[in-house]
N, C-alpha and C positions, 0 to 999 in steps of 0.2 A: 504493500500500500504506500503510495506517494502522498506527500502533503503539499497542498497549495495554500498559501497565506495571502489574504487580501485585506485592504483597508479602505473603508468608505470615508471620503472627505466631505462631511456635511457642513462644516463651519470653518471659517478662516479667522475672523476677528469679531469681538463683541459689537463693534460699531455697525455691523450689518444687520443687527437684530432689534433696532429701535421700533420697527414697524411690523414685527411679527410676534408670535407667541413664545418664542424660545426663551427670552429673558425671564418672562413671568413663570414659565414652566420650570426653568432652572432654579429660580428662587423657591418655588413651591416644593420641588424635589429636595432642595437643601434643607428646608424646614422639616420635612418628613424624615429625612435621614438623621437629623439631630434629635428629634423627638422620640424616634424609635431606637436611639443609641447605636445606630449603624455607623455613624461618623461623628467626629467631634465638631463643635461649632467653629473652632479655629481652622480646622481642615476644610470644611465646606466654604467658609468665608474666603479662603485663599483662592477659590475658583474664580472670584470676581475681581481679583486684584491685578490680573495680567490682561492687557488689551488683546493678547493673542489667544485664540481658542485652539488652533491647530497645533499638533505636536509631531509634525512630519519630520523635522530635523532629528528629534530625539528617537523616533521610531526607526529611522534609517540607520542610526548608529547601533541601536540594540539588535535589529534584525541581522545586520551585517556580521555581528559576532558569531552567529549560529549558522551562517550560510543560507539564511532565508532569502528567497527570491520573490519579494512581495509585489503585488499589483495594487496600485492606488487608483481608485475610481473618483474622478473629478466631475462636478456638475457644470453644465454649460447653459443652464437656465434655472429658474427659481420656482419653488413650490415647497410647502410643508416644512417651513423653517430652514430650508436650504436657500439662503438669501444673498450669498456673495456675488459680486460682479465677476463673471466668468473670466474676464481678462486678467484678474488678479491671480489666477491659478498658474499662469505661465512660469512665474518664478519657481514655484514648487514642482511643477512638472519637470522643469529642467534639472532640479536637484534630484528628483527620483531617477531620471534617466542617467544622469552622471554617476549615480551610485550603483548602477547596474540593475535597478528595479524596472518595473513595467507600469504602463499607464493604460487605463480604460475609462470609459464614459460612465458617469453616474446619471443614468437617464431620468428625465422628468416626464416628458410626454410618452405615452405608451399606446396611443390609438391613432394618431395622425401621422401619416408617412411624411407629410410636408414638414411638420414641426420636428419630428424625429430626425429627419434629414438635416435640418438646420443645426441641431445640436451636434450631430456627427461632424458636419463641416467646420464648426467652430473649433472643435478639438483637433481635427486633422490639421488645421492651419498652424497649430502650436507644436506639432510633432515633426520629426524628421521625415523627409520625403520617402514614400513607400512604406511608412510604418503602419503595420496592421494591428488593430486593437479590438477589444470586445466591450461588453456592456453589462452593467448591473443596474437595474432600475431602483431609484430612490424609494424607500419604504417597501421594496419588493413588489411594486404595483405592476400588474400586467392584465391583459385581456386575452381572449381566444385568438386574436389576430396579431398580438405583439411579436411573437417569435417569427412569424412569416414575414412581417415587415422588416425585422432586424436582418433576416436572411437576405431579403431583397436589397437592403441597403449595404450589404457587403461586410457585415461584421464578422469577425473571426470566431467569436463565441459569445455566449450569454451565461451569467451566473446569478439569475434572479430567483429560480426555484429554491425552496428550502425543504429538502427531504433526503432520504437515504437511497434514492434511485441512482443507478449508474449513469454516466454521461449518455445523452441521446443526441441525434444529429438530424439536420436537414441539409443534405449535400455535404459540404465541408464545414458547415456551421454547426458547432458543438454547444450543447448545454451542459454546464458543470453545476449541479445543485450544491448549495451551501450545506455543509454537514454540521457546523456548530457556529453560533453567533453570540457575541458577548451579552447583549441585552436580554436575549431569550433565555440563556443559561442562568443569568442572574435572577430573573423572575422565577424560573423553575426551582431554583435553589433557595427561594425565599430570602435572598440577599445574604446568604451565608457563604463565605469564601470556602469553607471546608466542604460544603455540599456542592458548590460549583465544581470543585476539583473532582469530587466523587462521581458526579453525573457525567463529567467530561471523560473520566477514565473508563466508565462503563460504556460510553459511546464509542470510544476508540477501540475497546475490546470487541464490541459488537461489529464494527466495521471490519476489523481484522478477521473475526470468525466467519463473516459473510464473504470474505475475499473481495471486498470492494477495492477498486483500483485507486480511488482518491479519497482523501479526507480534506475537505475545503473549510478553512478557517476564515471567518469574517470578524475583524476587530476594528472598531471605529477609532481613528487616531485621537479624537477629542478626549478619550478616556485614558490616554497614556500620560498621566501625571499623578503626582502623589496625592492630590486632593480628591482623586477618584481611586483611593488606595486599593479597594477590593478588585476593581476591574484591572488595574495595572498589575497587581500581584498575580491575578489569575492568568493574564496573558503571558507574563514573564515565566511563570511556572509551566504553562502549557508548552511554550517554545523550547524551554530547557528540557522538559520531559521528552518531547519528540526527538530532540537532538540526541539526548543520552540513550534513547532506545534505538538509535541508528535508523530512524526513518529518513527517507530521501526527500529533500525539499525541492520542489519543481515549480513551474508557473503555468498559467493558462496558455500563454503564447507557445511555450516549448512543447506542451502536450498536444496542442492543435497541430503543430508541425509534425510531431511524431505519429499522429493518428490520421494523417492524410492518405 
């Protein structure tokens, strides 16, 4: 079983959230965590002291230590508290590429071929010539026609499904379902780091027992900071565990090439 690691980039800076619900939601979540003794007041308060929300630089350094080949999904339009100006992603896209990582689209529209094409063109202009990339839709939204449109637009792959199915294809277009995702595991574990680890270990064992070809990890970069201690510790533990168990880290792009 090979491991594919991916990071959804939903936020860049606090300044982009004055007109959506993310700031209010973050404050509400912080109060809940303090009142339920899941985090200290000092810890959650520190989330609001840095104008930067993304932790791409820090994640690049951590992943590189373990030979992880991550894919970062960047948005090229706005919806559901993904509110940054897509042009501001170019700085971070270049950092990911320079580090040896991969870039994909965090899709917003999932029904209109015209709008989906516009998002793809925006990202394509920021990437090297002939760079092939895939897509994962924001909030994993899709309809019955989404994958067909993605195939017609020439995407290399999609990773929007969340299940234990093996990769499926339309021609050379592959679907890589997500196997484990930070926010889902946290809820399932009732916000206990110990339970997050236990559930994840069971999931890895199940995938191994079923001879699944891939284990796809989705971790949002916004959580890679000490003020989200549970999430950060879970991710670091997971990557170190997979590394020490000698799992091979690969990428969507590499596996698409290998499966043509």
